[in-house]
N, C-alpha and C positions, 0 to 999 in steps of 0.2 A: 032405164035401168036404175034400180034403187041403189043409192050410195051405201056403202058398207059402214057400219058404225065403228067407233073406236074399240068397243068391247068385242065386237065380232072380229075385228082385225087381230086383236091380241089373242082371242081364243083360237083363231085359225093358226097363228104362229105357234102357240103353245101346244096345239094338237098335232103339229108337224114333226119333222125329224129332229133329233138331238145328236150333237149340239146344234143349236139354231144356225141356219145358213146365214152367212155374213154378206150384207149388201155391198157391192163394189161400186167404185166411182163411175158416174154416168147415170145412176138412178136418181131421179129428182128428190127422193126422200132425204138424200144427203145434202141437198142444196136449198132446202126449205126450212126456215126457222121453226123449231119444234114448239108444240103447244105446251103451255104451263100445265103442270099436274095439279089438279084441284080436286083430287079424290075420285076421278071419273071411273077408275077401275075397281074401287073397293079394296079392302085390306087383303082378302084372300087371293084375288086375281093379281094384285100388285106383288104380293110375296111370291107367287108362282113365277111371275115374269122376272123378278129379281134373281130367283134361284136359277132359272134357265139362262139368264145373262151371265151369271157367275160361272156356271158350267161351261158356257160357250167361250168366255174370256180365257179360262184356264186351259181349255182344250186347244185353243188357237195356236200357240199360247200368246197371251198378251198381258199388258199391265192395266188395261182400261178398255171399256166398251160402252158406247152410248146407244140408247134405244133406237135412234134412226139407223144404226148399223145393222139392226135386225129387222128393219122395216117398220118400226113403231115410232110415229112422229110425236114423241113426248120428251119433255125436259127431264130425263132420267139417265143416269150413268152409274156404272160400277167401276171401282178401281181396286187394285191390289198389286203390290210389287214385292216379290221375295228378294229382289236385289242380289241374285246369284251371279255375280260378276267378279272378275279379278279385283284385288285390292287397289291396284293402280287406277283402274277404271272407276271404282267406287269413290276414291278420293278426288279424282279429277272432275267427276260429274256430280259430286255431292249426292251420291245415291245410297240411300239406306232403306232397309225393309219398311214397307208400308202395309198395315193391316187391311183387310177387306173393308171397303167403305161403300155405302150407297149414297149417291148425290141426287137430290130431288130439287129441281128448279135452281141449279147452281148459277152463280155469276161471280166474276172475279175482278179485282182491280190491282194494279201493280203497287208494290210497296218499295219505295226507293227507286233508283235509276239503274241498278246493276242488271246486266243482261248476260246471257250465256248462249253460245252457239254450239250445237252438236248435231250429229246425224240423228234423224228421226224417221220412223216409219209409221205405217197405219195398216190395220187389218183390212180396211176397205180399198187400199191401194197396194195389193200384194206384189211382191217382187221388186219393190223400189224403195229407196231411201234418199233423203236430201237433208242438207244442213239447214236448221231453223234457229234463228236467234229469238229467244224468249226471255220474259222477265225472270230474274233470278229469285224473286220472292213475290208472292201474291197473297191477297186477302180474299178468302172464299166465303161467300154467304149462300145460304140455301137451307134445306132441311134434309133430315135422314128419312129412311123408309117409315119411321114411326111418327113423322111430323115434327120432331124436335129440331129446333133451330141450330144451324151451323154457322159459326162466325169464327174462322180459324185462319191462321197464316201458314202457308206452305213455302218451303224453300228448296233449292236444288232441283233434283230430278222429280221429286214429288210435285213441285210447282209446275214443271213441264207437263206432267201427266194431267194435272187439274186443268191447265190451259188447253191442252189438246182435246180432252173430252168435252169440256164446256164449249169450245169452238164448234165441235160437231153439232151441238144443240142450236147453234146460231147459223147453221148451214155453211160452215167453213171447213175446208180441209187443210191439212198442213202444207200442201203444195201451193196454196194461195199466198203463203208468206215465206216460202222457202227460198234459199239462194239457188236459182235455177241451174247455174253452172255446176253445182254440186250433185245434181240428180244422178244417182248411180244405181245400177242393178244390185240387189242385195248380195249376190255372190261377190261383186267387186268390193262392197263395203267390208265383207268378211275377210276377203283375201288381201285387199290393198289398204283399207282405211280403218282397220280395227284398233288403231292406236287410241289411247285414252282421250285425246283431243283430235279435232279435225284439221290441225295445223298443216300436216303433210298434204292432205287432200286439197286444202286451199292453195298451197303452192303449186301443186302439180296439175290441178284442174283450172286454176286461174280465177279464183274468186277471193273476196275480202271477207274476213270474219268480222261480223258486226257485234263485237263484244265491248263491254265497258268494264273497267277494272272493278272487281267486287268492293263494295263500300261497307258491307256488313257481314263478311264471312261467307257469302254464298259463292 
């Protein structure tokens, strides 16, 4: 049987239903490092894929979506966060609105030692959330959809989104680095653990928050 090409795979996805079906945990595409994007799709097909991913992210709804989550093994992700949360949550989580961004071949490295632990979910692991300690500030490198270089620092919740989506491109899910005792059905997170920080959940579920005091305002 002849192997399907990348462009055939993308065309098949784009010719399918909208919003695009989101791949759930257990599919190997989520556990395989994605291919670097080197222009394989051409501009028109890439733009169509980006538009479809944007539509799918918003419909989910989510604040980020990586190409492997729609079955495409490419180092491509989209992010956008309207940050429509209560002010107390916004302050505790350093969450501010983020415009729509396309990340091509992204990679990140931590800036400083500050870490922050909060509940986190994933469109590919529906119905569950867990506490994840992540870098409070990261430096992101990559390109945008037009090939322009990105070299930018992200902090707070935006840094969390960048790390989460870039991890997808390396075959990692948030559950790989989560505090397993914090794993909670989403309805419990909403009903029990919706406080700005997961301190109460840590006490009642019996886990330790792996935070470091912010050194730079994160």
